[in-house]
C-alpha positions in Angstrom: 64.5 76.9 -37.7 64.8 73.4 -37.3 67.9 71.4 -38.4 66.2 69.4 -41.2 64.5 72.8 -42.2 67.9 74.3 -42.5 69.1 71.4 -44.6 66.6 71.9 -46.8 66.7 75.9 -47.5 70.4 75.3 -48.3 69.9 72.3 -50.5 69.8 73.4 -54.4 66.3 74.5 -55.4 63.9 72.1 -57.7 65.2 74.6 -60.6 68.8 73.5 -59.7 69.7 77.4 -59.8 70.0 78.5 -56.4 71.4 77.0 -53.3 68.4 78.7 -51.3 65.2 78.4 -52.9 63.8 81.3 -50.8 65.9 84.2 -51.0 67.5 83.0 -54.6 70.9 83.2 -53.0 70.5 87.1 -52.6 70.7 86.3 -48.3 68.1 89.1 -48.5 64.2 89.1 -48.5 62.3 92.3 -49.9 58.5 92.6 -49.0 56.1 95.5 -50.0 54.1 97.0 -47.6 50.3 98.5 -48.2 50.0 102.4 -47.1 47.6 101.6 -44.4 49.5 99.2 -42.6 50.6 99.6 -39.1 53.9 99.7 -37.7 55.0 98.2 -34.4 58.4 98.1 -32.6 60.5 95.3 -32.1 62.9 94.8 -29.5 66.1 92.9 -30.6 69.4 91.7 -28.4 72.3 92.4 -31.0 75.4 91.0 -29.5 74.4 91.9 -26.2 73.4 95.6 -27.3 69.7 96.1 -26.9 68.1 97.9 -30.4 64.4 98.9 -31.7 62.9 98.7 -35.0 60.0 99.1 -36.8 58.0 96.3 -38.1 55.0 96.4 -40.4 52.2 94.1 -39.0 51.8 92.9 -42.6 53.9 92.6 -45.6 54.1 90.6 -48.9 56.7 89.4 -51.0 58.1 91.8 -53.3 58.2 88.9 -55.9 54.4 88.5 -55.5 53.9 92.0 -56.3 55.9 92.6 -59.5 54.1 89.3 -60.5 51.1 91.0 -60.1 49.7 88.6 -57.8 49.0 91.2 -54.8 47.3 93.8 -57.2 46.6 95.5 -60.4 48.5 98.6 -61.8 46.3 101.2 -60.7 47.3 100.3 -57.0 50.3 99.8 -57.2 51.5 102.9 -55.5 49.6 102.1 -52.6 52.3 99.3 -51.7 55.3 102.0 -52.5 56.5 101.2 -48.8 59.4 98.2 -48.5 60.8 95.9 -45.6 63.6 94.0 -45.8 65.5 91.4 -43.6 68.1 88.7 -43.6 67.0 85.3 -44.9 67.2 82.8 -42.6 69.7 81.1 -45.0 72.5 83.5 -43.3 72.0 82.1 -40.0 72.4 78.8 -41.6 75.4 79.3 -43.4 76.9 80.7 -40.6 75.9 77.9 -38.3 77.3 75.2 -40.7 80.9 77.2 -40.9 81.0 77.6 -37.0 80.4 73.8 -36.3 83.0 72.9 -39.3 85.5 75.1 -37.5 84.7 73.7 -34.0 87.0 70.6 -34.1 84.0 68.9 -32.4 83.8 65.1 -34.1 80.9 64.2 -35.5 79.9 61.9 -33.0 80.1 64.3 -30.2 77.9 67.0 -32.4 75.1 65.1 -31.9 75.5 65.5 -27.7 72.8 67.8 -26.4 71.2 68.5 -22.6 68.4 66.2 -23.5 70.3 63.2 -24.1 72.2 63.6 -20.5 70.4 61.6 -18.2 70.5 62.6 -14.8 67.7 60.3 -13.1 69.1 58.4 -10.3 72.5 59.8 -10.5 73.6 62.0 -7.2 72.8 65.5 -6.3 76.1 66.9 -7.8 75.5 65.3 -11.0 72.5 67.3 -11.5 74.1 70.3 -10.3 76.6 70.0 -12.9 73.3 69.8 -15.3 71.8 72.6 -14.1 75.3 74.6 -14.1 75.9 73.7 -17.8 72.2 75.3 -18.7 72.0 78.0 -16.7 75.5 78.8 -18.4 74.0 78.9 -21.9 71.0 80.6 -20.7 72.8 83.7 -19.5 76.2 83.6 -21.8 75.0 86.7 -23.5 74.6 88.9 -20.3 78.0 87.0 -19.1 80.1 87.0 -22.1 81.7 90.1 -21.2 82.0 89.9 -17.8 84.8 88.6 -15.4 83.0 85.7 -14.3 82.2 84.7 -17.8 83.7 81.1 -17.7 82.7 77.6 -16.7 84.5 74.4 -15.3 83.6 71.2 -14.5 85.8 69.6 -12.4 86.5 65.7 -10.4 85.9 62.1 -10.9 86.2 60.7 -14.6 83.0 59.2 -16.1 80.9 61.5 -14.5 79.7 63.4 -18.0 82.1 66.7 -17.7 83.0 66.5 -21.1 79.3 65.5 -22.6 77.5 68.7 -20.7 80.3 70.8 -22.3 80.3 69.6 -25.6 76.0 69.9 -25.2 76.9 73.4 -24.3 79.4 74.3 -26.9 76.6 72.7 -29.3 74.0 74.7 -28.1 76.0 78.2 -28.2 77.0 77.1 -31.8 73.7 76.3 -33.4 71.5 78.4 -31.6 73.2 81.6 -30.8 75.7 81.3 -33.6 78.7 81.7 -31.1 82.2 80.2 -32.1 83.6 77.5 -30.0 87.1 75.9 -30.5 87.0 72.0 -28.8 90.7 71.4 -28.0 91.3 67.6 -26.4 94.3 68.5 -24.1 96.1 65.1 -24.4 95.6 64.9 -28.2 95.9 68.5 -28.8 99.4 69.0 -27.4 100.7 65.5 -29.0 99.6 66.8 -32.4 101.5 70.4 -31.6 104.5 68.5 -30.4 104.4 66.4 -33.9 103.9 69.3 -36.0 105.5 72.6 -34.5 104.6 74.1 -37.9 101.1 74.5 -36.6 101.6 75.3 -33.6 101.4 79.4 -33.9 98.4 79.4 -35.8 96.8 76.8 -33.1 97.5 79.0 -30.4 96.4 82.2 -32.5 93.0 80.1 -32.5 92.8 79.2 -29.4 93.4 82.5 -27.9 91.3 84.2 -30.2 87.8 82.1 -30.8 84.8 83.7 -29.2 84.7 80.5 -26.8 87.4 78.0 -26.1 86.8 74.3 -24.8 90.0 72.6 -23.6 88.9 68.8 -22.5 90.9 66.9 -19.9 92.8 69.3 -18.3 96.1 68.2 -17.3 94.5 64.8 -17.3 96.2 62.6 -14.6 97.9 59.3 -14.5 98.2 56.8 -12.4 101.7 56.4 -10.6 103.2 54.3 -7.5 103.6 55.8 -4.5 105.2 53.2 -1.9 102.2 51.0 -1.2 99.2 52.7 -3.4 99.0 54.8 -6.1 98.6 58.6 -6.6 97.5 60.6 -9.6 100.3 62.6 -11.6 98.8 65.2 -13.8 100.2 65.6 -17.2 101.6 68.4 -17.5 105.2 69.4 -19.0 107.0 72.5 -18.8 105.9 73.2 -22.1 102.6 72.3 -22.0 101.9 74.3 -19.1 103.8 77.0 -20.7 101.4 77.0 -23.5 98.3 76.5 -21.8 98.8 79.4 -19.3 100.0 81.8 -22.9 96.2 80.8 -24.1 94.7 81.3 -20.7 96.3 84.2 -19.9 95.4 86.1 -23.1 92.0 85.1 -22.9 91.8 86.3 -19.3 93.2 89.7 -20.2 90.6 90.1 -23.2 87.8 89.0 -21.3 87.2 85.7 -23.7 85.0 83.0 -22.2 86.5 79.6 -21.9 84.9 76.1 -20.5 87.2 73.9 -19.0 86.9 69.9 -17.8 89.6 68.5 -15.8 90.0 65.3 -13.4 91.7 67.4 -11.5 90.2 69.8 -8.4 90.6 73.6 -7.8 93.8 72.5 -5.4 95.5 69.8 -7.8 95.1 72.4 -10.6 97.1 74.7 -8.1 99.3 72.5 -7.7 100.2 72.2 -11.1 100.7 76.1 -11.7 99.1 78.4 -9.2 99.0 81.3 -11.5 97.5 79.6 -14.4 95.0 78.3 -11.9 93.9 81.3 -10.4 93.1 82.8 -13.4 90.8 79.7 -14.3 88.8 79.7 -10.5 88.5 83.6 -10.8 86.9 83.4 -14.4 84.8 80.2 -13.5 83.9 81.0 -10.1 80.2 81.5 -10.9 80.3 78.3 -12.7 82.3 75.9 -11.2 81.1 72.3 -9.8 83.7 69.7 -8.1 82.4 66.5 -9.0 82.9 64.3 -6.2 82.1 61.0 -4.6 81.6 57.2 -4.7 83.1 56.2 -8.3 80.3 53.8 -9.2 77.7 55.9 -8.6 79.3 59.0 -10.5 80.9 56.8 -13.7 78.2 56.6 -16.2 80.4 54.1 -17.7 80.0 51.8 -15.0 76.3 52.0 -14.8 74.9 48.1 -15.0 78.2 46.6 -14.2 78.1 44.7 -11.0 81.2 44.0 -8.2 82.8 46.9 -9.5 
């Protein structure tokens, strides 16, 4: 169902009585099936498990049958069989709830794969895009495996956050997978300022279906001799909390998405045990984005003499 259709279905009906005018808030649609109708076998993927069910080739709405629109009383016995299925509003309600709880900003909820431009970009940017799309397409199959996570590492401004946000948005809106967005710097600042919500937030980060940590250990530049070097933002407390979350998800086979300006070697320099868990789980879906900043940083496109 397209977003505008979803919003329409969840809006108040013309009579003003129901949130969903299709099922009249029953969340279930009941059909009548004629006795001579053929049934076909349909295969479904339910949370990674393949299930089959019989579905009638033709059916009519129960409401239309009861209103006498289908047949007269003398033929009613021919329509004794019923078939029911969940209304699309159930999916819409769940999707809306997932989107609201993701903590992704309204602006970022508009980020998608189609709005990510690869034309004229270096091959590594195209590789990152292909990796994100492939992860999304194969999520159902890999989510319970030992390599079920993804990491985009390297140059700032190269679109890492855009791609992982697009991936998150698609998981939520099209697959009804819960995602929690955690911006590393702002997230830990908020937690440090309010320890009362620390444990509840850590519990959500541990147990949500997919966790997206953005800008992990985001570095800042410090003077070193005649030049400057990157120094990760990684206090002992931040590393301890991050390890607690990642280790829980690692042990329970729960997927996570990581963006960071640090490469795998630099992540290990912060904490080898934490980094190794990230590297192992993301081993099938990791792209290290390196190269000339002017070519990789989309924020610098069109700016000369940088």
